[in-house]
N, C-alpha and C positions, 0 to 999 in steps of 0.2 A: 504494500500500500504506500503510495507516495503523495506527498504534497498537502500540508495543511498550513494555515497561517494563523498567527496569533497577533492580537493587538487590540487597541482601542482607537476611538476616532482621533485622539490627539497624537498618538504615536503608534501607528500601525507597524507590526512586525511580522515577518514571514517565518513560518515554521515548516520544515521538511521532516517527514516521517518515513523511516525505513523499518520494515518488519521482516524479521527472520522467523523461519520455522513454521509452527503448526497453525491450524485454524483458530485455536484458542488465542494465539497472539494477534491474529488478524482482528478478532473480535475486540480484544483489549485496545487495539489501535483505533477501532471505530469508537470505542468509549472515549478515548482521548479526543477524537474529532468532535464528539458531541459536547463534552465538557468545555473545551476551548471555543467551540462554535458559539456557545452561549455568551462568550465574552468578546465576540467580534473577530474571531480567527478567519483568515482567508487562506487559500491554497497556493502552494508553489511546488513545482516538480523539479526545481533547480536548487540543489544544496548549496551551490556557490552564492546564491542570492539570499540565503536564509539568515535570519537573526537567531533562530533556535532550531536545533536539530534533535529530533527525538528518535532514539534507536530502541526497538523492541526486540529482545534477544531470545535465543533458544539454546539450551545446553544439553538437550536429550542425547545428542550424538556429538562426538568430538569434532567432526567436520564442521557442523554448524557453529560451534564455539570458535573455531579458528577463523571462520569467515567474519565473525564479529570483531576479533582482534585486528584482522586485516583492514576492515573498514575504519576502525578507530585510528589506526596508524595513518591512513590516507587523510583523515579529517584534520590531522594536526596542521597541514598546510593552510587549510581554510581558517583555522583559529589564528595562525600567525598573521594572515592577511587582515583578519577582522577580530581583534582582541575582544570585542564586545559580543561575539558569537557565543551562545550558550549551547552546550552539548549535554543531552540527558540520555542516560543509559538505563533501560528498564528491563523487566522480564527475568528469565531464569538465570542467565549469566550474572546479572546484577545481584540477584538473591544469593547466588553461589559465592561470589567473590567480594561483594560489599566494598568496604574501605580499600581493599587491595586494588580495585579498579581505579580509584582516585590516585593511589600511589603510582600505579603502573602507567597511567595515562594522565599526566598533570593537566592536559587541556580539557578533560572531562569535568563538568561542573556539578551534575547531580546524578546519583545512582539510586534508583527506586526499585525496591523488591517487588515480588509478585503480588503482594497484598497492599501496595502503596499507590496504585493508580489514582485513587480518589484524592490523594494529597498533592497531586501534580500542580494544579493552578496556584495554590498558595506558595509552594516551594519555588516554583518558577518565578513568581513575582518577587520573592525575596532575593533570588539569585540575580534577577535583572536589576533590581533597585539597590541591593546591598552587597552584591558580589558573593552571596552564599555559595559555599562548596560543601556538599553533604551527601552521605550515604544514608538513606532512610529505609530501614528494613523492619517494619512493624510485624508483630506476631499475629495480629488480627487484621481483617479487611478494613481498610479505611472507608469512610462514607464516600459515596460516588455512584452507587447503583441507581438510587432513586432520583426521580425528577430530571433525568437526562433524556428521556425518550419523547421526542416530538417537540421539544422546546428550542432546539438549535435552528437558527435560520439557514444554516448550511447543511442540514441533514441531507445526505445523498440518498436518492431513491434507488433502491437495489431490487432487481427482479428476484434474486436469491439472497437472503440475508441470514447471517449467522446469529444465533441466540444462545448464549451460555446459560445452561440450566444448573450446572454444578462446577465446582473446582476442587482440585486436590485429589488425593488417592490414598486408600488405606491398604493396598495390596502388598506393597513392598516386594515386588519381584526383585530378585537378587541383582539384576543387571541395571536397574532403573533408578534414575536420579529424581524422578518426579515428586515422590512424597517429601523429599528433603528440600526442594525448591518451591513447590506449589502448596505444600502443607497437606494436612489431613482433609478428608472429604467434607465439603460444605455444600448443601443444596439450597438453591434459591426458592423462596416461597412460590407456589404455583400461581397465585393471583398476580404476583409481580411479572412472572413470565408471560401469562396471558395478556396482561396489560400491554407489555412491550410488543407482542405479536399483533394485537389489535391496532396499535399505532402504526406498525410497519405496513400492515395490509392497507390501511387508509392512505398511506403514502406510496402505494404501488407495488409492494412486495407480493410475490405470488407463491414463493416457496421459502420455508424456513429450514435452516440446518441447525438442529439442536446439538450443542457441544458440551462435552465433559470428558474428563480422563476415563471415567467408567460410567456412562449414562445408565447402564442397567441397574446400578445401585442407587439411582436418584431417589430421594425421599427419606433416606435414613437420617434420623435426627430431627425431622420436621414433626410438629406436634399433631398433625391431622391424619397420620397414617397414609400419606400420599406415597404412591409407587410410580415407577416410570410408565408402566402400562396405563395407569389411571390418568397420568398427565397427558399421554398421547391421545387418549379418548376425549379428554376435555378440550385439547387444542383442536381436534378434528370436529367436535360438535359445537364449540363455543366461539370459534373465530372463523373468519372468511378466507383463511389461507387456502390455496389450491393444492399445494403439496407439502408434505412433511418428510424430512430426512433426519438422520441422527448419526453421530459418531462420537466416541468410539465405544464399542461393547467389549466386555470381558466374558469369555465363554462360560466361566463358572457361575455367572449371575444371569445367564440367559434362561428364562423360565417359560413355562407353558403359557402363562398369561400374556407375556410379551409376544411370543410366537403367534398366538391367536390374533393379536392386533393386525398382523400382516394379512390374515384371512378376512377380517371383518371391517377394516378401516380403508375406504377407497382412497382417502387423501394420503395415506402412508405409502411412500415409494417402496417398490418391490426390490429393495437393495439393502444389504447389511454389510458393514465392515466388521469382521470378527477375527482379530489377530489370533494366530495359533502359535507362532514363534518357533516351534520345533515339532517334529513328528516322532521323536524318541521319548518314551516315558521317562527314561533315566535323566535325560537333559531337562525335560519339563519339570521333574522333581527338583533338580538343582536350581532351576530358575524360580522355584516357588510359585508355579502357575496354578497349582491345585486342581488340575484335571489331567486326564490321560488322553492319549490319541484316540482311544475308543470312545471316550466321553465326547470329544470334539466331533467325531464322525457321526455319533448318534444325534447330536444337536443339529448338525447339517441335514441329516435325514429328516428330522422333524420339521425343520424350516421348509424344506422342499416338499414335504407332504402337505403342509399348510398352504404353500404357494409354489407350485411347480415352476413358475417362470422367475423365480427369485435370482437376482444378481448378487453374487457373493465375492467380496474382496477381503484381503487379509494382510497382515504384517508377518514376516518371517525373518529369522536371523540365522546366519551361518557362522560357524567358528566360535560358538560359546565355549568357555574353558572346559576341557575334557571331552569335547565332541570328537568321536571316532568316525571312521569311514562308515561303520555300521549305523551309527546314529544319524549321519548325514543321509544315508540311503533311506532310512525310515522317514525322513522329512520329504525326500523326493517321492516316496511311495504315497504319502498322504496327499501331496499335490496331484499326483496322477489319479488318485481316488476321487478327490473333491472336484477337480477341474475348475479352479477358480476363474472368475472373469478377469480379475486383475490381482497382482501381488505387488506389495511394496517390500522389497528385500534389501537387507543390510548386512554388512560385516560387523561382528561384535567388536566393541571397543570399551575399554575400562572407563567408567565414569566416577567422578568423586562421590564419596559417601556410599556408593553401591557395594553390597557385600561381595559380589563376584570379582571386584577389582583386587581382592586379596587372595583369590584362588591362584594356585601355583601352576596348574597344568594348562597353560595358555596354548592356543593353536597358532602355529607360525603364520605370518601374514601371507606368504605365498600360497599356503594351503587354503586359507580363507578366501583369497582372490579366486583360486581355481574353483572352489565349491560355489562361490557366488555366480561366476560365469556360467557354470553348468546348470545351476538352478534357474537362472534368468533365461537361458536358452530354452529349457523345458517349458517354462511358463509362457514365453513369447509364442511358441507354437500353439499352445492351448488357447491363448487369447485370440490369435489370428483365426484359428478354426472356429471359435465361438462367434467372432465377428462375421465370418463367411456364412454362418448359419442364419444370420439376420437378413441376408439378401433376399428380397422378395416380400418381406414382412412389412406391414404398416404399423408404425409405432407412434404414439402420441409424444411429442417433443415439446418441452417448455422452452420457448425461444428466449435466450438470455441476452444476446448481444449480436453485433456484427462480428463476423469471423475475422480473425487476424489475417487470414489469407486474402481478404478483400474481394474484389471482383463481384460485388453484389451478394456475397455469401452471408448467411446468418448461421449462428451456432446455438445449440442447446443440448439437452440431455434427455434420454428416455427415463422412464421410471426405474429401470435397472442400472442407471448411472452411466450409460454409454453415450459418448459424445457423437453428435450428428451434425454435419454441415450440409447446407442446402441453399439454393437461391430463393430470395424472397424479399418483400418490401420491409423496410425498417419499421413500418407500422405494426408488424407482427410481433415485435419485441414485447415480451410480457404475456404473450398468448400461448395457449396449449393447442398445438396443431398436429394433424395427422401427417406423417411423412413416410413415404415408401422408400425403403432402403434399397439402393441400387449398386453400391460399391462398398467393399470392406478393406480396411487398412489395419496396420498394426495397432494404432492408437485411436482410431476414430472410424466413423462410418460416413458415407455420403448418400444423400437421398434427394427425392423430389417431393415437394409439398403436394398434399392431396387436394382434390377439389372440395370446394365448399368449406374450407377452413374458416372458423369463426372464433372470436374471442371467447375464452372459457374462464 
């Protein structure tokens, strides 16, 4: 996400926002836009013209963390040219390193932890007016969720809008840094979520993407016995949203009530992202995932029984400490059995605080690279085959925007989360239209819009 501006009528200032990592961070950046928009912020896509640069970071994987450090190094030149420039670092890297970021990068002004977004306007004002340099890492969420929705004059109308329903994680998978930088699970009240979605739909949103580190456990700790399945039903019945998606799910918390939602709620997209991480029970136990490969396959079978046309994607890791060739083959076997629509695959890397970083039986990097290449080749063949099976079908596509390819192309996604490009008028953006699939590619489909397409 790029380009927000900060200021008031007497002294307008430009703010550039750069977001790394997950959709949760994208949502937090939208929160920043709405908070600052209430105070007259305007947008810029040029960091060289900015008075304030806001960087929202991710540290779930080592590569993402290194990208943050590289960007901060490059920004030093801008600070040297404009000493009044304020640089703010937020998100997981900020939570992880705190004061160390200020010491390592003297040109950084503010470091905000994952629960400090609500404090940004006040701290930024102090930094601009008084030269404040500070790392702010509160243990509890700052105020900032309420009264942000619909009041900003610069609220961007989004066809597909993210909505965070919970933050944090209680699972403590041995490879994962999330519980340490995002904290324990906290669910937002259902009424607050519904209010946000109603405002979004009034402003043009057609699909909401519900976000959480583990949305399946939504509701724990709320006083009204709310569950994720109950929340989905309320959104479907009590708002005007056309489509509902969610991510991410933990297999151990996928229950029959949630599976039944796919069969009974027309608004709920027929797609689930269900990370499995490994196909070896021994490795799954070392990861503290709390399910077996058989458990995972049984839940996939129940999902497909409830909704035979279900699109399924997942996360998978290769090279976890102690992973043998036999363990890796078990992962490949699970992929062949499930035949995922899409896989997000990664090489294991040690993360601070994570228990597995202390494990001694690390897999060599060349072995991890070979295994990842082999796994990705297997999945690429499955994905392309599944895409070819779509040719000739008519799918309802929510038109999200003009295609990056240009040439009068539009782009959108099917309920199963497949990207479809086709020619059409820009007036169709935001509409749900039938598209006949005519060509299949590795990462997308191409089609022709059907006759009589009308706004939905």
